[in-house]
Structure formats: structure tokens, C-alpha cells
Biotite code that builds the C-alpha atoms (Angstrom):
import biotite.structure as struc

atoms = struc.array([
    struc.Atom([58.370, -75.206, 11.664], chain_id="A", res_id=1, res_name="UNK", atom_name="CA", element="C"),
    struc.Atom([59.857, -72.178, 12.956], chain_id="A", res_id=2, res_name="UNK", atom_name="CA", element="C"),
    struc.Atom([63.239, -71.421, 13.716], chain_id="A", res_id=3, res_name="UNK", atom_name="CA", element="C"),
    struc.Atom([62.678, -71.847, 17.304], chain_id="A", res_id=4, res_name="UNK", atom_name="CA", element="C"),
    struc.Atom([61.445, -75.621, 16.695], chain_id="A", res_id=5, res_name="UNK", atom_name="CA", element="C"),
    struc.Atom([65.132, -76.805, 15.644], chain_id="A", res_id=6, res_name="UNK", atom_name="CA", element="C"),
    struc.Atom([66.057, -77.557, 18.838], chain_id="A", res_id=7, res_name="UNK", atom_name="CA", element="C"),
    struc.Atom([63.183, -79.786, 19.279], chain_id="A", res_id=8, res_name="UNK", atom_name="CA", element="C"),
    struc.Atom([63.208, -81.237, 16.092], chain_id="A", res_id=9, res_name="UNK", atom_name="CA", element="C"),
    struc.Atom([67.420, -81.999, 16.468], chain_id="A", res_id=10, res_name="UNK", atom_name="CA", element="C"),
    struc.Atom([65.912, -83.952, 19.404], chain_id="A", res_id=11, res_name="UNK", atom_name="CA", element="C"),
    struc.Atom([63.866, -86.102, 17.522], chain_id="A", res_id=12, res_name="UNK", atom_name="CA", element="C"),
    struc.Atom([65.782, -86.581, 14.352], chain_id="A", res_id=13, res_name="UNK", atom_name="CA", element="C"),
    struc.Atom([69.311, -87.905, 16.471], chain_id="A", res_id=14, res_name="UNK", atom_name="CA", element="C"),
    struc.Atom([66.700, -89.985, 18.114], chain_id="A", res_id=15, res_name="UNK", atom_name="CA", element="C"),
    struc.Atom([64.804, -91.683, 15.216], chain_id="A", res_id=16, res_name="UNK", atom_name="CA", element="C"),
    struc.Atom([68.053, -91.207, 12.767], chain_id="A", res_id=17, res_name="UNK", atom_name="CA", element="C"),
    struc.Atom([71.252, -91.793, 14.693], chain_id="A", res_id=18, res_name="UNK", atom_name="CA", element="C"),
    struc.Atom([73.461, -92.529, 11.744], chain_id="A", res_id=19, res_name="UNK", atom_name="CA", element="C"),
    struc.Atom([72.371, -89.874, 9.471], chain_id="A", res_id=20, res_name="UNK", atom_name="CA", element="C"),
    struc.Atom([70.827, -87.379, 11.648], chain_id="A", res_id=21, res_name="UNK", atom_name="CA", element="C"),
    struc.Atom([70.367, -83.609, 9.819], chain_id="A", res_id=22, res_name="UNK", atom_name="CA", element="C"),
    struc.Atom([72.174, -81.002, 11.056], chain_id="A", res_id=23, res_name="UNK", atom_name="CA", element="C"),
    struc.Atom([71.170, -77.690, 12.638], chain_id="A", res_id=24, res_name="UNK", atom_name="CA", element="C"),
    struc.Atom([72.875, -75.964, 10.007], chain_id="A", res_id=25, res_name="UNK", atom_name="CA", element="C"),
    struc.Atom([70.824, -77.980, 7.306], chain_id="A", res_id=26, res_name="UNK", atom_name="CA", element="C"),
    struc.Atom([67.154, -77.587, 8.980], chain_id="A", res_id=27, res_name="UNK", atom_name="CA", element="C"),
    struc.Atom([68.331, -73.439, 8.937], chain_id="A", res_id=28, res_name="UNK", atom_name="CA", element="C"),
    struc.Atom([68.978, -73.918, 5.387], chain_id="A", res_id=29, res_name="UNK", atom_name="CA", element="C"),
    struc.Atom([65.495, -75.192, 4.830], chain_id="A", res_id=30, res_name="UNK", atom_name="CA", element="C"),
    struc.Atom([63.822, -72.874, 6.647], chain_id="A", res_id=31, res_name="UNK", atom_name="CA", element="C"),
    struc.Atom([65.604, -69.891, 4.792], chain_id="A", res_id=32, res_name="UNK", atom_name="CA", element="C"),
    struc.Atom([63.855, -71.287, 1.866], chain_id="A", res_id=33, res_name="UNK", atom_name="CA", element="C"),
    struc.Atom([59.549, -71.688, 3.544], chain_id="A", res_id=34, res_name="UNK", atom_name="CA", element="C"),
    struc.Atom([58.940, -68.159, 3.841], chain_id="A", res_id=35, res_name="UNK", atom_name="CA", element="C"),
    struc.Atom([58.066, -64.962, 1.567], chain_id="A", res_id=36, res_name="UNK", atom_name="CA", element="C"),
    struc.Atom([56.916, -64.857, -1.603], chain_id="A", res_id=37, res_name="UNK", atom_name="CA", element="C"),
    struc.Atom([59.774, -66.727, -3.500], chain_id="A", res_id=38, res_name="UNK", atom_name="CA", element="C"),
    struc.Atom([59.289, -69.969, -1.067], chain_id="A", res_id=39, res_name="UNK", atom_name="CA", element="C"),
    struc.Atom([60.306, -73.682, -1.829], chain_id="A", res_id=40, res_name="UNK", atom_name="CA", element="C"),
    struc.Atom([60.073, -75.364, 0.983], chain_id="A", res_id=41, res_name="UNK", atom_name="CA", element="C"),
    struc.Atom([56.969, -75.854, 3.345], chain_id="A", res_id=42, res_name="UNK", atom_name="CA", element="C"),
    struc.Atom([57.986, -77.168, 6.914], chain_id="A", res_id=43, res_name="UNK", atom_name="CA", element="C"),
    struc.Atom([55.426, -78.483, 9.833], chain_id="A", res_id=44, res_name="UNK", atom_name="CA", element="C"),
    struc.Atom([55.366, -80.129, 12.912], chain_id="A", res_id=45, res_name="UNK", atom_name="CA", element="C"),
    struc.Atom([53.225, -81.807, 14.819], chain_id="A", res_id=46, res_name="UNK", atom_name="CA", element="C"),
    struc.Atom([52.708, -80.692, 18.867], chain_id="A", res_id=47, res_name="UNK", atom_name="CA", element="C"),
    struc.Atom([50.723, -82.503, 21.468], chain_id="A", res_id=48, res_name="UNK", atom_name="CA", element="C"),
    struc.Atom([50.452, -79.713, 24.576], chain_id="A", res_id=49, res_name="UNK", atom_name="CA", element="C"),
    struc.Atom([54.171, -78.750, 23.928], chain_id="A", res_id=50, res_name="UNK", atom_name="CA", element="C"),
    struc.Atom([56.029, -81.427, 23.252], chain_id="A", res_id=51, res_name="UNK", atom_name="CA", element="C"),
    struc.Atom([56.967, -81.910, 19.198], chain_id="A", res_id=52, res_name="UNK", atom_name="CA", element="C"),
    struc.Atom([55.922, -85.719, 18.331], chain_id="A", res_id=53, res_name="UNK", atom_name="CA", element="C"),
    struc.Atom([56.495, -85.082, 14.711], chain_id="A", res_id=54, res_name="UNK", atom_name="CA", element="C"),
    struc.Atom([58.086, -82.858, 11.704], chain_id="A", res_id=55, res_name="UNK", atom_name="CA", element="C"),
    struc.Atom([58.052, -83.137, 8.099], chain_id="A", res_id=56, res_name="UNK", atom_name="CA", element="C"),
    struc.Atom([59.741, -81.076, 4.664], chain_id="A", res_id=57, res_name="UNK", atom_name="CA", element="C"),
    struc.Atom([59.022, -80.596, 1.154], chain_id="A", res_id=58, res_name="UNK", atom_name="CA", element="C"),
    struc.Atom([61.122, -78.729, -1.130], chain_id="A", res_id=59, res_name="UNK", atom_name="CA", element="C"),
    struc.Atom([60.152, -77.614, -4.908], chain_id="A", res_id=60, res_name="UNK", atom_name="CA", element="C"),
    struc.Atom([61.798, -76.716, -7.970], chain_id="A", res_id=61, res_name="UNK", atom_name="CA", element="C"),
    struc.Atom([60.188, -73.573, -8.196], chain_id="A", res_id=62, res_name="UNK", atom_name="CA", element="C"),
    struc.Atom([58.467, -72.178, -11.021], chain_id="A", res_id=63, res_name="UNK", atom_name="CA", element="C"),
    struc.Atom([58.259, -73.650, -14.297], chain_id="A", res_id=64, res_name="UNK", atom_name="CA", element="C"),
    struc.Atom([61.324, -74.050, -15.998], chain_id="A", res_id=65, res_name="UNK", atom_name="CA", element="C"),
    struc.Atom([62.862, -72.995, -19.243], chain_id="A", res_id=66, res_name="UNK", atom_name="CA", element="C"),
    struc.Atom([61.048, -75.920, -21.300], chain_id="A", res_id=67, res_name="UNK", atom_name="CA", element="C"),
    struc.Atom([57.633, -74.969, -19.721], chain_id="A", res_id=68, res_name="UNK", atom_name="CA", element="C"),
    struc.Atom([58.066, -77.940, -16.886], chain_id="A", res_id=69, res_name="UNK", atom_name="CA", element="C"),
    struc.Atom([55.776, -77.911, -14.212], chain_id="A", res_id=70, res_name="UNK", atom_name="CA", element="C"),
    struc.Atom([57.675, -77.817, -10.455], chain_id="A", res_id=71, res_name="UNK", atom_name="CA", element="C"),
    struc.Atom([58.078, -81.359, -9.102], chain_id="A", res_id=72, res_name="UNK", atom_name="CA", element="C"),
    struc.Atom([58.523, -81.570, -5.367], chain_id="A", res_id=73, res_name="UNK", atom_name="CA", element="C"),
    struc.Atom([60.708, -84.274, -3.012], chain_id="A", res_id=74, res_name="UNK", atom_name="CA", element="C"),
    struc.Atom([59.476, -85.195, 0.305], chain_id="A", res_id=75, res_name="UNK", atom_name="CA", element="C"),
    struc.Atom([62.777, -84.294, 2.187], chain_id="A", res_id=76, res_name="UNK", atom_name="CA", element="C"),
    struc.Atom([62.153, -85.696, 5.146], chain_id="A", res_id=77, res_name="UNK", atom_name="CA", element="C"),
    struc.Atom([59.350, -87.462, 7.601], chain_id="A", res_id=78, res_name="UNK", atom_name="CA", element="C"),
    struc.Atom([59.213, -88.199, 11.293], chain_id="A", res_id=79, res_name="UNK", atom_name="CA", element="C"),
    struc.Atom([56.966, -89.290, 14.137], chain_id="A", res_id=80, res_name="UNK", atom_name="CA", element="C"),
    struc.Atom([57.905, -89.833, 17.690], chain_id="A", res_id=81, res_name="UNK", atom_name="CA", element="C"),
    struc.Atom([57.790, -93.626, 18.502], chain_id="A", res_id=82, res_name="UNK", atom_name="CA", element="C"),
    struc.Atom([54.735, -93.157, 21.205], chain_id="A", res_id=83, res_name="UNK", atom_name="CA", element="C"),
    struc.Atom([52.713, -92.059, 17.855], chain_id="A", res_id=84, res_name="UNK", atom_name="CA", element="C"),
    struc.Atom([54.040, -94.840, 15.319], chain_id="A", res_id=85, res_name="UNK", atom_name="CA", element="C"),
    struc.Atom([50.249, -96.501, 14.283], chain_id="A", res_id=86, res_name="UNK", atom_name="CA", element="C"),
    struc.Atom([48.006, -93.499, 15.014], chain_id="A", res_id=87, res_name="UNK", atom_name="CA", element="C"),
    struc.Atom([47.467, -91.597, 11.435], chain_id="A", res_id=88, res_name="UNK", atom_name="CA", element="C"),
    struc.Atom([50.040, -88.869, 12.482], chain_id="A", res_id=89, res_name="UNK", atom_name="CA", element="C"),
    struc.Atom([52.487, -89.736, 9.387], chain_id="A", res_id=90, res_name="UNK", atom_name="CA", element="C"),
    struc.Atom([49.748, -89.462, 7.276], chain_id="A", res_id=91, res_name="UNK", atom_name="CA", element="C"),
    struc.Atom([48.409, -86.641, 8.717], chain_id="A", res_id=92, res_name="UNK", atom_name="CA", element="C"),
    struc.Atom([52.036, -84.881, 7.932], chain_id="A", res_id=93, res_name="UNK", atom_name="CA", element="C"),
    struc.Atom([52.084, -86.431, 4.520], chain_id="A", res_id=94, res_name="UNK", atom_name="CA", element="C"),
    struc.Atom([48.673, -84.730, 3.821], chain_id="A", res_id=95, res_name="UNK", atom_name="CA", element="C"),
    struc.Atom([50.480, -81.482, 4.781], chain_id="A", res_id=96, res_name="UNK", atom_name="CA", element="C"),
    struc.Atom([53.163, -82.177, 2.050], chain_id="A", res_id=97, res_name="UNK", atom_name="CA", element="C"),
    struc.Atom([50.809, -83.216, -0.478], chain_id="A", res_id=98, res_name="UNK", atom_name="CA", element="C"),
    struc.Atom([48.731, -79.903, 0.159], chain_id="A", res_id=99, res_name="UNK", atom_name="CA", element="C"),
    struc.Atom([51.641, -77.573, -0.241], chain_id="A", res_id=100, res_name="UNK", atom_name="CA", element="C"),
    struc.Atom([52.948, -79.993, -3.225], chain_id="A", res_id=101, res_name="UNK", atom_name="CA", element="C"),
    struc.Atom([49.847, -78.952, -4.999], chain_id="A", res_id=102, res_name="UNK", atom_name="CA", element="C"),
    struc.Atom([49.442, -75.346, -3.733], chain_id="A", res_id=103, res_name="UNK", atom_name="CA", element="C"),
    struc.Atom([52.942, -74.977, -5.380], chain_id="A", res_id=104, res_name="UNK", atom_name="CA", element="C"),
    struc.Atom([51.396, -76.538, -8.312], chain_id="A", res_id=105, res_name="UNK", atom_name="CA", element="C"),
    struc.Atom([53.318, -79.561, -8.509], chain_id="A", res_id=106, res_name="UNK", atom_name="CA", element="C"),
    struc.Atom([52.613, -82.387, -11.102], chain_id="A", res_id=107, res_name="UNK", atom_name="CA", element="C"),
    struc.Atom([54.514, -84.699, -9.473], chain_id="A", res_id=108, res_name="UNK", atom_name="CA", element="C"),
    struc.Atom([56.068, -85.962, -5.769], chain_id="A", res_id=109, res_name="UNK", atom_name="CA", element="C"),
    struc.Atom([59.401, -88.093, -5.221], chain_id="A", res_id=110, res_name="UNK", atom_name="CA", element="C"),
    struc.Atom([61.067, -88.721, -2.128], chain_id="A", res_id=111, res_name="UNK", atom_name="CA", element="C"),
    struc.Atom([63.638, -91.350, -0.903], chain_id="A", res_id=112, res_name="UNK", atom_name="CA", element="C"),
    struc.Atom([62.981, -94.372, 1.439], chain_id="A", res_id=113, res_name="UNK", atom_name="CA", element="C"),
    struc.Atom([65.094, -96.488, 2.756], chain_id="A", res_id=114, res_name="UNK", atom_name="CA", element="C"),
    struc.Atom([64.805, -99.993, 1.853], chain_id="A", res_id=115, res_name="UNK", atom_name="CA", element="C"),
    struc.Atom([64.873, -101.442, 5.205], chain_id="A", res_id=116, res_name="UNK", atom_name="CA", element="C"),
    struc.Atom([61.917, -98.639, 6.319], chain_id="A", res_id=117, res_name="UNK", atom_name="CA", element="C"),
    struc.Atom([59.265, -100.695, 5.197], chain_id="A", res_id=118, res_name="UNK", atom_name="CA", element="C"),
    struc.Atom([56.181, -98.975, 7.856], chain_id="A", res_id=119, res_name="UNK", atom_name="CA", element="C"),
    struc.Atom([57.298, -95.255, 5.755], chain_id="A", res_id=120, res_name="UNK", atom_name="CA", element="C"),
    struc.Atom([57.152, -97.631, 2.473], chain_id="A", res_id=121, res_name="UNK", atom_name="CA", element="C"),
    struc.Atom([53.647, -98.673, 2.936], chain_id="A", res_id=122, res_name="UNK", atom_name="CA", element="C"),
    struc.Atom([52.687, -95.276, 4.027], chain_id="A", res_id=123, res_name="UNK", atom_name="CA", element="C"),
    struc.Atom([54.106, -94.045, 0.721], chain_id="A", res_id=124, res_name="UNK", atom_name="CA", element="C"),
    struc.Atom([52.084, -96.600, -1.086], chain_id="A", res_id=125, res_name="UNK", atom_name="CA", element="C"),
    struc.Atom([49.026, -96.329, 0.583], chain_id="A", res_id=126, res_name="UNK", atom_name="CA", element="C"),
    struc.Atom([49.163, -92.458, -1.096], chain_id="A", res_id=127, res_name="UNK", atom_name="CA", element="C"),
    struc.Atom([49.660, -93.913, -4.350], chain_id="A", res_id=128, res_name="UNK", atom_name="CA", element="C"),
    struc.Atom([53.300, -93.386, -4.982], chain_id="A", res_id=129, res_name="UNK", atom_name="CA", element="C"),
    struc.Atom([55.329, -96.269, -6.821], chain_id="A", res_id=130, res_name="UNK", atom_name="CA", element="C"),
    struc.Atom([58.746, -97.312, -7.051], chain_id="A", res_id=131, res_name="UNK", atom_name="CA", element="C"),
    struc.Atom([60.943, -96.505, -9.501], chain_id="A", res_id=132, res_name="UNK", atom_name="CA", element="C"),
    struc.Atom([64.112, -96.898, -8.736], chain_id="A", res_id=133, res_name="UNK", atom_name="CA", element="C"),
    struc.Atom([66.997, -97.708, -6.149], chain_id="A", res_id=134, res_name="UNK", atom_name="CA", element="C"),
    struc.Atom([69.838, -95.170, -5.195], chain_id="A", res_id=135, res_name="UNK", atom_name="CA", element="C"),
    struc.Atom([72.498, -97.675, -4.145], chain_id="A", res_id=136, res_name="UNK", atom_name="CA", element="C"),
    struc.Atom([74.147, -96.704, -0.379], chain_id="A", res_id=137, res_name="UNK", atom_name="CA", element="C"),
    struc.Atom([72.122, -93.283, -0.787], chain_id="A", res_id=138, res_name="UNK", atom_name="CA", element="C"),
    struc.Atom([71.934, -93.375, 2.874], chain_id="A", res_id=139, res_name="UNK", atom_name="CA", element="C"),
    struc.Atom([75.590, -92.997, 4.722], chain_id="A", res_id=140, res_name="UNK", atom_name="CA", element="C"),
    struc.Atom([77.533, -93.862, 6.796], chain_id="A", res_id=141, res_name="UNK", atom_name="CA", element="C"),
    struc.Atom([75.435, -97.001, 7.161], chain_id="A", res_id=142, res_name="UNK", atom_name="CA", element="C"),
    struc.Atom([75.924, -97.537, 3.109], chain_id="A", res_id=143, res_name="UNK", atom_name="CA", element="C"),
    struc.Atom([71.615, -98.286, 3.048], chain_id="A", res_id=144, res_name="UNK", atom_name="CA", element="C"),
    struc.Atom([70.162, -98.483, -0.254], chain_id="A", res_id=145, res_name="UNK", atom_name="CA", element="C"),
    struc.Atom([66.857, -95.723, -1.045], chain_id="A", res_id=146, res_name="UNK", atom_name="CA", element="C"),
    struc.Atom([63.572, -96.929, -3.042], chain_id="A", res_id=147, res_name="UNK", atom_name="CA", element="C"),
    struc.Atom([63.239, -94.140, -5.346], chain_id="A", res_id=148, res_name="UNK", atom_name="CA", element="C"),
    struc.Atom([59.466, -93.326, -4.953], chain_id="A", res_id=149, res_name="UNK", atom_name="CA", element="C"),
    struc.Atom([57.079, -91.152, -7.136], chain_id="A", res_id=150, res_name="UNK", atom_name="CA", element="C"),
    struc.Atom([53.475, -89.873, -6.745], chain_id="A", res_id=151, res_name="UNK", atom_name="CA", element="C"),
    struc.Atom([52.554, -88.130, -10.194], chain_id="A", res_id=152, res_name="UNK", atom_name="CA", element="C"),
    struc.Atom([49.411, -85.668, -9.741], chain_id="A", res_id=153, res_name="UNK", atom_name="CA", element="C"),
    struc.Atom([49.497, -84.871, -5.474], chain_id="A", res_id=154, res_name="UNK", atom_name="CA", element="C"),
    struc.Atom([46.284, -83.376, -5.552], chain_id="A", res_id=155, res_name="UNK", atom_name="CA", element="C"),
    struc.Atom([44.330, -86.796, -6.156], chain_id="A", res_id=156, res_name="UNK", atom_name="CA", element="C"),
    struc.Atom([45.664, -87.612, -2.716], chain_id="A", res_id=157, res_name="UNK", atom_name="CA", element="C"),
    struc.Atom([44.779, -85.118, -0.714], chain_id="A", res_id=158, res_name="UNK", atom_name="CA", element="C"),
    struc.Atom([41.186, -85.466, -1.769], chain_id="A", res_id=159, res_name="UNK", atom_name="CA", element="C"),
    struc.Atom([38.543, -86.444, 0.809], chain_id="A", res_id=160, res_name="UNK", atom_name="CA", element="C"),
    struc.Atom([39.125, -90.363, -0.125], chain_id="A", res_id=161, res_name="UNK", atom_name="CA", element="C"),
    struc.Atom([42.176, -89.933, 1.667], chain_id="A", res_id=162, res_name="UNK", atom_name="CA", element="C"),
    struc.Atom([41.532, -87.585, 4.587], chain_id="A", res_id=163, res_name="UNK", atom_name="CA", element="C"),
    struc.Atom([42.626, -89.126, 7.871], chain_id="A", res_id=164, res_name="UNK", atom_name="CA", element="C"),
    struc.Atom([41.224, -88.629, 11.065], chain_id="A", res_id=165, res_name="UNK", atom_name="CA", element="C"),
    struc.Atom([42.760, -86.272, 13.711], chain_id="A", res_id=166, res_name="UNK", atom_name="CA", element="C"),
    struc.Atom([45.131, -87.346, 16.632], chain_id="A", res_id=167, res_name="UNK", atom_name="CA", element="C"),
    struc.Atom([43.561, -86.524, 19.518], chain_id="A", res_id=168, res_name="UNK", atom_name="CA", element="C"),
    struc.Atom([45.178, -83.751, 21.106], chain_id="A", res_id=169, res_name="UNK", atom_name="CA", element="C"),
    struc.Atom([48.123, -83.034, 18.242], chain_id="A", res_id=170, res_name="UNK", atom_name="CA", element="C"),
    struc.Atom([47.709, -80.171, 16.380], chain_id="A", res_id=171, res_name="UNK", atom_name="CA", element="C"),
    struc.Atom([50.053, -79.496, 12.920], chain_id="A", res_id=172, res_name="UNK", atom_name="CA", element="C"),
    struc.Atom([51.262, -76.068, 12.175], chain_id="A", res_id=173, res_name="UNK", atom_name="CA", element="C"),
    struc.Atom([53.779, -74.833, 9.992], chain_id="A", res_id=174, res_name="UNK", atom_name="CA", element="C"),
])
């Protein structure tokens, strides 16, 4: 994702997440940490022609912590236009994030998922994520709970066993 993608991403964000959509400033802040040698973020978009049909983002804790802990990653967002639901595009975007987590040498990936978003839960479970907790009232203003999910060893989820066929005419790039 680049700065010139933000307007299209915001339009999709507001359509899919009307109650808790990210702001323009939130995306700018994330992208500010996505480039250069000290990058701790990875954001990608999926395009079909000139249209953005999906996007996804991941953040990492950066270098090893003081206790020698390996860095961890957190999936910040994944979104796919409704007309691309069920095409495998969400899997492709998640695969890109897990590749990034592996490049960042993260040993685990965390995420929060709305309890009412069964489609996303099934996607994450296919990749090996497991529910480890619940955050009550996490999504505001709707006061919707979030499942906390974790994947240990993200590199195991980007092997050929988890490869995804391309979505015809759709290109993913950062």
C-alpha cells in the first residue's frame, strides 16, 4: 500500500466497517512505519485493473526484546470487497502478511476478530490460528467482543500446503 492508495482504501474501509472504520490519519501513521530499514509494518493492496478490491496490514514488535524474546506480529486489518468474497483473495492477503511476519522473523502472529465475523474466523482457523481469549467490548461503538487468536510459527503457514490459486486479474502489491 502506498499513500496514493489511501482514498480508495478509505472508501472500502467505510463500506465494510461503517461503525469502526479507520481514519485517514490511522492509515498515514501505519504507512509511515512501513518503509525503510527500520520498517515494522507491512501493508498490501489487491487491485483488479485500477480498482482496489482488498487490502491488509500487519505490525511487528520490531527487534528482539530486552529479554531476548523474538518479535511478534499482529494482523491489523484484512478487507475484501463483497464481490470478491469466496474467491480466495482473503487467503492470498493473509498469506502475504504471514510471509512478511516470517521475513520480520516473528515467531507468532496475533489478531483480534469480531465474534460475529464467522467468515474471517474460518479463514484464520484454516491457517492454523487458535482462539486464546476474548476481549469484551473491543469493537466500538457497537460494543462487540473480539476473539483473540494466535498462530505460532507463521512460516509453517506459507508453505506450498497453504498456497492459494491466484484470483484472475487480481494483483497484490505493497
